[in-house]
Every structure is written in C-alpha cells, then in structure tokens.
N, C-alpha and C positions, 0 to 999 in steps of 0.2 A: 595141222602140219607139224611134224617133228623137227627137232633142231637139225638133224643131219640132212633132211630134205630141204629145209630152209637154206642151209649152207650150200647145198648143191645148186639151188636156184640162184643164190648170190654169185657163185662162181660162173654160172652161165651168163648172168647179166654183166659181170665184170669183163668177160670175153667180148661181149657185144659192145660194151663201152670202149674197150681198147680198139676194136675194129673201127668204130665210128671216129675215134680220135685220130686214127691213122688216116682215114679219109679226109678229116678236117685238115690235118697237117699237109696232106698232098695239095689241097687248095691253097694253103698258106704258102707253100713253096712257089706256086704259080704267081701269087701276089708279090712275093719277095723278089722274084725275077723281074717283074714289071717295075717295082720300086727301085731296084738297082739300076735298071736301064734308064729310068727317068730321074735318078738321084733324089728320090723322095724319102722323107723321114720314115723310119720304121715304127717309132712310137707315136701312136695316134690316140691320145687320151679321149678325144671326142667320140671316136668309133668304139672304144672299149666301154665308155660310159653308156653309149646307145645300146650296146649289147646287154649290159648289166641291168639297165632300166627295163628293157623288154623282158628279160628273164624273171626279174623281180615281180612282174605283174602276174606271173603264173602262180596260182595258189597251190601250196602243197606242204609237205613236211619240212622242207628247207626254207628258212627265212632268208631275207635279202643279204644278211651278213655272211651266212654260210655259202650262199651262191657266189658272193663276191670273192670269198677266200678261195673257193675251188677254181673259179674262172680266172683269177689273177695268176694262178700257177699255169693254167692253160695258155693264157696270153703270153706269159714269160717264155714258156717252151716254144710257142709260135714265133716270138721275136728272135729267139736263138736260131731257129731254122731259116728265117728270112735273112738275118745277118747278125753275127755275134758282136755285141757292142758293150763297152765297159761303162760301169756306173761308179762315179766317185762320190764318196759321202764323208761327212765329218765323223771320224772314228771315235773310239776304238770299235773293233768287232764286238757285237753284242750291245752296242749303245742304242738309245731310242731312235737316233737318226738311221742307224743300220736297220732297225726294225721297220721304220717308215719306208726306207728304200726297198726292202724285201716285200712290203705290202703292195708295191706297185710293179716291181720288176721280178718278183718271185725268188724262191730259194736257190734256183739254178742260175741266177744272174752272175755275170762276171764283175765282181766288186773290187773297188780300189779304195782302201781306207786312207783318209788324210788326217793330218794332225791339227789343221786349222781351217776355218772357212775360206781364208784367202787361198789356201792350197787346193781346196775343192774347185774354186774358180779357175785357178791356173791349170789344173789338170784338164778341164774342158777347153779352156782357151788354147792350150797347146796341142789339142787333139789326142792326148793320152787317154781321155775318156770322152764318150759321146754325151753323157748326161752327168749332172751333178745334183745332189740332194743336200739341202741345207735348211736349218730352222730359220723362220723369219719372224714368228710372233708366238708368244706364250700368254695365255689369258690372265696369268697372275703376275708375270714380270715384264710384260710389254714387248716392244719390238726388239729384235736382235740386231743391234747396231752394226756389227761387222758385215752381216749379209746385206743390209741396206746400203752401206757405204760402198761395198764392192759393186752392187747393182748400179749405183749412181755413176760409176766410171767405166764399167765393163760393157763390151758389145754383146755379151750373153743375154738371153731373154728368159723370162719365166714361161715355160711351155706347159706347165701343169702344177697343181698343188694338191695337198691333202691335209686334213686335220686329224690328229691322232690323240686320243685320250691317253694320258700318262698313267699307266697302271704298274704298280709294284707288286712283286710276289716275294714270299719268304721261302727260300730254297735251302735244302740241307741234305747231307748224306746221313745225318743222325737218325736213329730209329724213332725218337720222339723228342719233344721240346725239353724234357728234363735232362737230356744228354748234351744239349747245346751249351757250350761254354764261351763262345765268341761269335760276334756278328760283324761281318764286313759290309760296308756301304759308304756312299758319299755322305757328307754332313747334311746336305740338303734332303737326301732321301730319308735319313733318320728323322729329320724334322717333319717330313711329310707323313710319317707313319707312327707318330707318338701315341695315338690312341690305341693302335694295335699292340704296340710294345707294352704299354701300361696295362691293357686289358688281359694280356697273357702273362703278366708278371715277369716280364723280361727287362724291366727297368734297371736291375742290378747286374745283368750280364755284361761282360766286357764288350764295349763297342770299339771297333777298329776302323776309324775313318780313313778312306783312301780316295784316289783321284777320280775313280769312275765305278759305276755299278757293274760294268762289264768285268773289270778286274776283280771286283768283289766276288762274282760268281766263280771266276777262275781259282781264286785263293780258297774259297770254301769247298770247291770240288776236290782239293788236295788234302783236306783234313776231315777226320771222322766226326769231330765234335764241334765243327764250325758251321755257320749259316751265312747266307747273304740276302740282303734286300736288293733286288735287281729286277731287270726286265725279263719277260718271258723268253725272248730270243737269247739272252745271255745264259739263262738256266739251261735252255735246250742245247746250245752250242757246247756247254761243258758237262752235259749229261748229269745235271744236278737236279735231283727230284724236287718238285714244287710241293711244299707242305701246306702253304696257305696262299690263296690268290686274292688279288684286289685288296691289299692291306692298307692302301693310302687313306689318310683321314678324309680327304675330299674327293668326290667323283667328278669334280668340275675342272680339274687341272688338265688342260689340253694345249698342245703345241701345233702350230701350223707350219708345214714344211713346203718348200718350193722345189720344183724340178727345173733345172737349168739346162739349156742347150743353145744351139746356134742357128735354129731355123724359126720361121714364122708360121704359126698355126693359121689355117684358113678359118673363116667364121663357121661356127657350128650351129648357131641359132640360140644358144644358151651359154654365153661366155662371160668371163670376168676380165676386165682390163686393169692393169696396175700402172701407176705413174708416180713420179716424184715431181711435185709442182713447186714452183718458187714464186713468192710474192714480195713486193716491196714491204719493208718493215715500217708500215704507217697505218693509221687508223682506217678501217674500212676495207683494207686490202683482202682479208680473208672472206669477208662478206661478198665482195665483188666476185671472187673466185667461185664461191659456192652458188652464187646467183646464176652464173653461166650454166651450171649443171641443172639447177632448178628450172630455169627458163626452157631448157631443152628436154625437160622431163626425164632426165637420166638419174637413176637411183644410185646414190653412193652407199656402198656396203661397209666401208671402213675409211676413216681418216685419222691420221696420227701425226702429231708434230715431231719433226726431226731436229736434232741439234744444228745450230747455224754454222758450225765448224769455223768460228772466228769471224764470219762475215755478218756484222751487225746491221748491214743495210738491207738484208733480205731474210725472209722466213721460209722454211721448207716444210712440205707436208707429203707424207705417204698416203696415197689415195687408191682405193679400189672402187670401181663402178661397174654396174651391169652393162653388158654389151661388148662388142668387138670394136677395136679401133677403126676398122674399115666400115662400120655402119655409118650411114650418112650423118645422122645426128651427132654421133660421137666424134667423127672426123671434123665436122664443122665447129663443134665446141672446143676441141683441142686446138684448132687453128686460131680461135679467138683468145685462148689462154696464152699461147705462144711460149711462155717460160715453163717448160716441163721436159721431163725425160720419160719416154715410153719404156716400160719395163717388160711388157708382154701382154698379149691377149690369149686366153686359153679357156678350154671348156670348163665350165663351172663344176666343182666337185659334187658328188651325190650327197 
C-alpha cells in the first residue's frame, strides 16, 4: 500500500470515527437530560474508570495510557454537552495542578485559576465552580497542610483523586543548546534537574529563579536565547518547543491531587474512603484506633500524622482505607471510632 492510499484510508476512518462520536454524544445528551431532571452529578469517576478498565483489556497498538488520554478528552466533551461546569484549581495557568485538572476534565474544560488552596475551596463552596482540584500529598515532601486543614472544616468532599508523576521538560525557542544564555524556573525545579544541567554542561549558564515554572515558560517564549524548565502543559500553552523531555533527576517524584465537590458518590465496588481521625494523646490510643480497622479486616492504604494545631490533648491522623463509608463493615467501624471527620468516599484511581 502506498502512502497516498494509506492516507486516504485514514481519512475514511476519521470520518467514521467522527460519525460514531456524534452518535455517542447524542446518547450523552439524553443522559444529561435525565441527570438535570434528577439533579444528579455530571462527573462520575466510577463510571469513567469502568469504561477505561474495559477498554484497556482490549489488546492492540494503543496501550492503557494512550487509551486514557484519548477518552479523557471524549469524557470532557461529553460533560460539556451534559452541562457546562467550571473547575477551580490552584494556579497559575500551566502549573502541575492545572495539568492534573486537564488530565481529568480535558483541554476544553471551563477552568478558574486560583491563587491559593483556600481560594479553590471558596470557589466551590460559593458555587462559582462545581469542582476544585488541589494537591494533597507529595511522596517527597509529604502532606499538603493547607488542603488537609481546609478539608477538616469544610463541607466539601473528596469525590475523586489522581496521582501524577512530576515530569520536567527543557523548552526553548533557541535552535540548539549552544545558543541558550539564560534558564528560567523555580528554585525547586532547578534542584530537581541538577544531573541534566551538569550532564549537558549548563552549570555555568545564568539561572533566573522565579515563582513558578508556568511563568518560566512564558518568559522563555518571549526570548530567542532563553529556556525554561517547566511542565509539558506550560510549554504547550506558550508554544515553546520542547528540546528535552523528562529531565528530572528522579522518576519517583509524584503528587496526589484530590477533586473536590458538594455531592456524595454512591458505592462503586472498588472505593477509597478518606477521614481525619482524632485520638486522645495517651499511650495506646493509636493502637486502639488501628485495631478497630484490623478487627474489621479493613485495609489502610495511607496513614499520616497531622499537626495538633495547639491542642495537646489530642492527636490527629489522615487515613485512607479501602471501601466505601456505606459498606456495612466500614460504617460499623466508623461508628465505634466516633471521633473522626469523613472527607469522602470515591472510586479508587486506576
């Protein structure tokens, strides 16, 4: 088969794909009308995960990551047809939180960038946004205290989560490395990419530390001889060519993000529940708490100590466990614990 014939077949398949997508969107509109009539939530991570798991079982040229990337955009377009809903995230545009939000709500989502985690919560609480996206945990720096403290007092719930590997790229308008005279980025990003900088003999080039990698991409896009260490999404937003990808020293740096909203997820059969539990500050109190989960054969997937906030009489712990709050064993265990705040039950991430 010649290249022109192959391209003609691709065009034919593209037409068929678009026709099938139109049929899918017609069904989506019917579902959206039902959801609006019943005031049901548009975003259903359990249903989306079910679709992705089913498709990933089909063996072919596309791996599960490619399938997820394609269908997340289809899901996003579908949600817009059902009902346009705004997503607040910790800014700026082009940040890793923005990239996390886009990975779930698609490039066509209606985004609202906020300057602080508190502002993300306030946007959703005041109904200026339906969803909020905020970091909750990094495997090198630990829990994000601002997110946990807001969850401890807010009526908002975690309705979904995702873990994203933190990947840096080296982007520049320069024709080659020899023409780069200045590199923009955050101090932390420079520190995370020292091996790349040393290995490419960039140690003596001027480093311009600024407040965000997103701004680094913007500044580098305005200069012929500058570069940025930034995220993929920041480079894409500013039309900045990526010269090198995945330049971070460690491939293990990952951040977990939570999706916040005002509704309760029904059980999906494969859920995570998050709580903040409080125990008396006395010997054996933590053991007694953990024993309740052990006796109920409930698996804890994360437990982290939280600052006491000046109350020396109690200790606080952020806990994730397998299962939905409404499962009989989980609800009975939580009833025995008593001193806790439920933060949400949601379909476990792939």
